[in-house]
N, C-alpha and C positions, 0 to 999 in steps of 0.2 A: 610650570604650570602645565596645564593643557586645556584644551577646550573640547568637551566633550565631543563623541562623533558627532552626535546630532544636532549641536548648537548652530552650525553654520545654515545658510540658503541652500536648497535642494541645488544639488549638481555642482557644487563649487569645491574647490580644493580645501581640505580640512588640515592645515599644520597641525596636528597639536603639539604644544609646549608638553606636554604631557610627563609624557610618559612619565609623566606626573602621571605603576605597575605593580602587582601581585607578587610577580616572583621575587621581588624583593624581598617579602617577605620579611622572617624574622632574623636572617643570618646578617650579624653585625659585619663581618668581612664583606659582603655581597650586594646591599643596598638593592640589589635586582634579582638574582637569579634563584634563589630557593627557597621558599617558605617554609622552614623548618620549625618546629615549635620552640619556645623559648624556654631558656630554664627556668625554673621556679624561683622567685623572689625571695629572700632569706625572712622579710618579714613582710606583712598586710600593706601594699602602700595604698589602699583606699581611702584612707585619710588624707592622701596629699591632692592640693588644687593649685589654681592658679598663681593665688598670694600666699601657699607654703609649698614651694617646688618639691618635685622628687630629689632626693638626692643624688648627685650624679654617681655614685658607688651603686644606685639602686635602679638605674636606669635599664631599660630593655633594649637588645639588641637593635640599631638602627635598620629601621623599615621606612621604606619609600612608595611613593603611588608611580614612580617611573622606573625604569624607561620603557617599561611594558604597557600595553593598553590596559590591563587586567589589574583592577586596583588591588592592595593589599588592606587586610583586616585588623593590621595591629596601628593602634594610634601612638601620636607622640604624647611622651609623658608628661604630666602634669607640669606646668609651669616652664617647660621645654619650648624653644623655636627651633624651626626648622626649614628650610629654604631649598624647595628643589626648582632647578631651573635648566633650560635646554640654553646652550651656547649658539647653538645651529641648530636649524629647523626648516626643511626645504620640503617640497612638495612638487610633483609635476601630474599631469593629467592632460593627455594629448599636448597641443598647444600652450595650455595654460600651467602658471607656472606662479608659485606662492613661496614667500619665504617670511619669518616672522625672526625679531630680534630680543633676545633675553624675556621670551615667555618664562613666567614663573606660576609655582605653588608655594604660597606661605602660608605654616600650620602655626598654630598656638595651640598647646594643651590645657585643656579648661580642667581636666579631672582624669583620674588616673585612665579611664576607658573612653574620653570623649575629646575630641579636638575640634577647632575650628579652623577650615580653610578658605584662602581669597587666592584665587585664581584669574590671572590677570596676562594679557596680551599688551605690552606697551608699544609695540610698533609692527605693524603688519604691512607688508607689501604683495599684492595680487596681481597679475598681468593674464587679462584671457587672450591677448593676442590682438585686440580691439581697441582695449583699453586699461589704464595700468590706475591701479588704486592704492593709497597709503594712507596709513594712520594707526589709532588706537585700536583692538579689538573690544570683546566684550567683556565684563569681570563677571565672575562665579562665583558664589558663596556657596559653601559644604560644609555640614557639622558629620563629624565619623563618630558612631556609636560601636564600642566593641562590645559583642553578647558575649561572646566565652572566648579562651585561649589567648589572652593579651600578654598572661605572664607564665605560662605554661601549659601544656597539655598536648593531646595529638593532632588537635586541628584548633582553626579559631574560625570566627564568621563575625561579621560585620554589617551595621545598614548605614546608608549615606545618603541620606538626602540632599539634594542642591538646588538653587535657583539661577537664572542665568538673568542679569539685567542687561537691556538694550543699550549700550555704552560705544560701540562703534560706530567708527567715522563711515559717512555715507558711502554706500557701496561694500563696505567690508561686514554686514551685519542684516540681519532682517528687519530691526526696529522693534522687535516685539520681546516680552518674558518668555522664556520657556525653563521647564525644570523637570526633577525627577527624582527619583529613588534606585540608589545602587546597593546590589549585596554581593560583596568579595567572600572569599572562604579559600581558607589555605589549609594544606596536610603534606603529610610525608610520605612519599613511598617506600616502604621501607627501608630508609633512612639513606637511600640513593640518589633520590631525584625531589626535589620539592614539587609540589602541583598547584597551582593556582587557577579557581574558577569565579566566573562572576557573571551574574545575570544584574541586568539593567531596564527601567521601564520610563521612556520620556516621553513629555508631552511637548511637541515640537510646532512652531507656525509654519504652516504651508501658503506660501507665498500664490502659487497659480489659484488655488479653490478659497482663499481671503480666511482662511481658519485654521483650525489645531487638529493632528494627527497625531498619532502614538505610535512609537518606535521602540522596538526590544532589540537589545545589544545582548550577545552572550560571547562569552570569551573563555579560551583555556589555556593555560603555558604550562610550560615545564622547565626547570631548572636545576643546573648542575654545577656545583662549585670544581673547578681543575685545579685550585691550588687553594693557600689560603686566603688570598688577596683577589684571585681572578675567577668569574661565574661567567657560564651562558645560558642563553633560553632560546627557547623556541615557542610559537605562540599559533593560535589560528583565532580568528572574531569572525562572529557572521551578523549581520544586522538588518532586519527586517522592520518593514511598514505597513502600518493599516492603510495607507494611500496606495489605491491600486496602479497608478501612473510611477510608482518608486519601485525599481529591482531591487531584490535583495543583493546586499553587498558583501562580500567575502574578502578578508585579507589573511596574509600568513604573515608573522614577523619572525625577527631574530635580531640577538645584538648580545654585548658582552660587558660586563662591570669589573672595574679596578679600583679595589679599596685602598685610599691612602692613610688612613687610621679606623680608628671606632666611629669618628663623627665625619667623616668626610670619604663620599665614592665618587667616582668618574663612570660614565657611561656612553654608549654609542651602539647605533643600531640603525636598522631600516624595518618598512611595512610595506609591502607589496600588492597590490588590486589583484583579484584574482576574477572577480564576477562584479557587475553591474557599474554606477557610476563611482566605484571608488579611486581612490589618487593611483594612477601608474606605479609611483614609486614614491616614498615618502625617508628621507634620512634626515638623522638627527644624533645630537652627541651634547652632554649635559652633564650637569654633576647634583649631588645632596650634599646639604651642609648640617649639620645639628650644633645647635648654641649651649 
C-alpha cells in the first residue's frame, strides 16, 4: 500500500507503503520498471466483471502501483485480487524517524477497466526525538479507471480519484478527511525505456490555518529491463502547495524489481529528499502478489 505523499500532517515523515508506481507498468516480469504497452488480447474482455472473472489465460501482464511513487495506469483484471505490500518501510528526516509494518494496497478488479483499492497502514511508529507514537494509520479508498491502453496500444492513461478516512491513532494523522485525483500515464520510448508520468491534485488539511489547502504532485519515472526477471528504475517527484508557508518539495528515487513468476514480484528502493521538508531518506522493500 501506500499513503499518499500529501496525506500526512505538515512537516512530518511520510513512510509510504507505496510504492504501492507506474514504472511497473505492463511488463509481467517487471512489476515496476517498464510501463511498456501490453499485447492485444485474443478476444474482447469487456464482458467480464467481478462475478464473471476474466480467465487466467486472458489476464494482462502484472502491473502494480509500487515500488515507485508514480502510479500505473493499468488496472487489475476483472475478478482478480492483487496485494501490494511493503515488508520494510523506513524514513528519516533530521533527528526524526518513522517506520511502518506491512502497509498494503489491496486491489479488486470490478470490471475490465476498473478496480477498487484499499490502502492501509496497520502499524506505524514515529519518533521526532521528543515523543514516540505508535498505532494504525489512515485508510484510503481509491478507484482506478483506465481510459485507454489497458490491453494494448503504444500508451495508457487512467484516472484515479481517492479519499482518505481519518482512522490514524492520535499523533499519527491530522484527524480530517482528505482526497484528490490522480492521472497516471505510461508509454514506451523506442521499445528501450518505459516512461511513466503522473499528475495529482490533492485537497489536504492545514493544521496551522485550521483549513484546507491544495497540493499538486508531479512525477516522472524511467524503467528498464536488465534481464527477463530484473528491472531497474529512476524517478523524480515534485510537490507544491497553495500554502505560502510550505516550501516546494523534490525527491529523487531509484530501485529494482525481481520477478519470481507471472504473479509475484519483489522490489526494493529508496527515495532521497532534495528540497523542502521532504524526508532525507526513505528505504523500502516489498512485494506484489496476484491471486
